[in-house]
C-alpha positions in Angstrom: -54.5 -14.3 180.8 -52.2 -10.5 180.8 -53.3 -8.0 178.7 -55.5 -8.1 175.6 -56.5 -10.6 172.7 -58.2 -8.1 171.1 -55.6 -8.2 168.8 -56.0 -11.6 167.4 -59.5 -11.0 167.6 -59.8 -8.7 165.0 -61.3 -9.9 162.4 -63.8 -12.2 164.0 -67.5 -10.9 165.3 -68.5 -13.8 167.2 -66.7 -15.9 170.0 -67.6 -20.2 171.6 -65.1 -19.4 175.1 -65.0 -22.9 177.1 -63.4 -23.9 180.7 -63.4 -27.0 182.5 -64.7 -27.1 186.3 -63.8 -30.4 188.4 -67.6 -30.6 189.7 -71.7 -30.3 187.7 -72.4 -27.4 189.4 -69.8 -24.7 189.7 -70.1 -25.4 185.7 -74.3 -24.5 185.7 -73.3 -21.9 188.1 -70.5 -20.4 185.9 -72.9 -20.3 182.5 -75.4 -18.7 184.7 -73.6 -15.9 185.7 -72.0 -15.6 182.6 -75.2 -15.2 181.1 -77.5 -13.7 183.8 -74.2 -10.7 183.2 -75.0 -10.7 179.5 -71.8 -11.8 179.2 -72.7 -14.5 176.7 -76.0 -15.4 175.1 -75.3 -18.3 176.5 -73.8 -21.6 178.3 -74.0 -25.0 178.0 -72.4 -27.6 180.2 -71.5 -30.6 179.0 -70.2 -33.6 180.8 -68.5 -35.3 182.6 -65.2 -36.2 180.4 -62.0 -37.4 181.8 -58.4 -35.2 182.2 -55.0 -36.4 182.0 -52.9 -33.4 182.5 -49.4 -31.6 183.4 -50.1 -29.7 187.1 -47.6 -29.2 189.9 -45.0 -31.4 188.1 -47.3 -33.8 188.4 -49.3 -36.1 185.4 -53.2 -36.0 186.8 -55.8 -37.2 186.1 -59.3 -36.3 186.3 -62.9 -36.5 185.7 -63.9 -32.6 184.8 -67.3 -30.8 183.2 -67.5 -28.2 180.2 -69.3 -25.4 180.0 -69.4 -23.2 176.7 -70.6 -20.2 176.2 -70.9 -17.1 172.9 -71.1 -14.1 172.8 -69.5 -11.5 171.1 -66.0 -11.5 170.6 -65.4 -7.5 171.4 -66.8 -9.3 174.9 -63.9 -11.8 175.4 -62.2 -9.8 176.7 -64.4 -8.7 180.2 -66.2 -12.9 180.0 -62.4 -13.5 180.5 -61.6 -11.8 183.4 -65.1 -12.8 184.3 -63.8 -16.9 184.8 -61.2 -16.4 185.9 -62.3 -14.3 188.8 -65.4 -16.8 189.6 -63.3 -20.3 188.6 -62.0 -22.2 192.0 -59.5 -23.4 189.8 -55.6 -21.5 189.8 -54.9 -22.2 186.5 -58.7 -21.8 185.2 -58.6 -23.2 181.2 -60.7 -20.8 179.3 -60.3 -20.1 175.5 -61.9 -18.8 172.2 -62.7 -20.9 169.2 -64.3 -18.4 166.4 -67.6 -18.3 165.5 -67.0 -18.5 161.3 -70.1 -18.8 160.3 -73.7 -19.0 161.5 -77.5 -18.0 160.7 -77.9 -14.3 160.4 -80.7 -14.3 163.2 -78.7 -16.3 165.6 -76.4 -14.3 165.2 -78.1 -11.0 165.7 -80.0 -12.4 168.5 -76.1 -12.8 170.4 -75.1 -9.1 169.6 -78.6 -8.7 171.1 -78.4 -10.3 174.2 -75.0 -8.7 175.6 -75.9 -5.9 174.8 -75.7 -4.4 178.7 -78.1 -3.5 180.4 -78.7 -0.1 181.3 -80.1 0.0 185.4 -83.6 0.4 185.5 -86.1 0.3 188.1 -88.3 -2.8 186.3 -91.9 -3.4 188.6 -94.1 -5.6 188.6 -96.1 -3.5 185.9 -93.2 -2.9 184.0 -90.7 -6.6 184.4 -88.4 -4.3 181.8 -87.0 -6.6 179.6 -88.9 -9.9 178.3 -87.3 -12.4 176.1 -89.5 -13.9 173.4 -90.1 -16.4 171.1 -87.0 -18.0 169.3 -85.2 -16.4 171.1 -86.4 -17.6 174.6 -87.1 -21.3 173.4 -82.7 -20.9 172.9 -82.1 -19.6 176.3 -84.0 -22.3 177.9 -83.5 -25.0 175.6 -79.5 -23.8 175.9 -79.5 -23.5 179.4 -81.4 -26.2 180.5 -79.2 -28.5 179.2 -76.0 -30.3 181.3 
């Protein structure tokens, strides 16, 4: 994807970004890596789905897996670059849909969980920030599903 999509995303605060892969294992790894890098607050994997598309002038059919990622719109370019770099496809699907409404607490959680984290020397005595309460339940429920 060339250039920034910031102009098209003006006025949109949160996004759901989706991509597809040809294996559940790759889909799970992309979701995990994006969340671990704090480029997305949550990731879900769904599938398989039957896909039909043109590739190299031939009609293709494949079984694919969806990856859905929730994030603030201002993190889109970084997430898109991350997905393009790690994805096994030559031309991966990376599309964003605006989240036009949502509970204030959930949207706030998305923002909080995607803030870049300072490098820390967390130890066993000081494990650093730990998700608790509703946010932790959301992360465990969404990442673990698939």
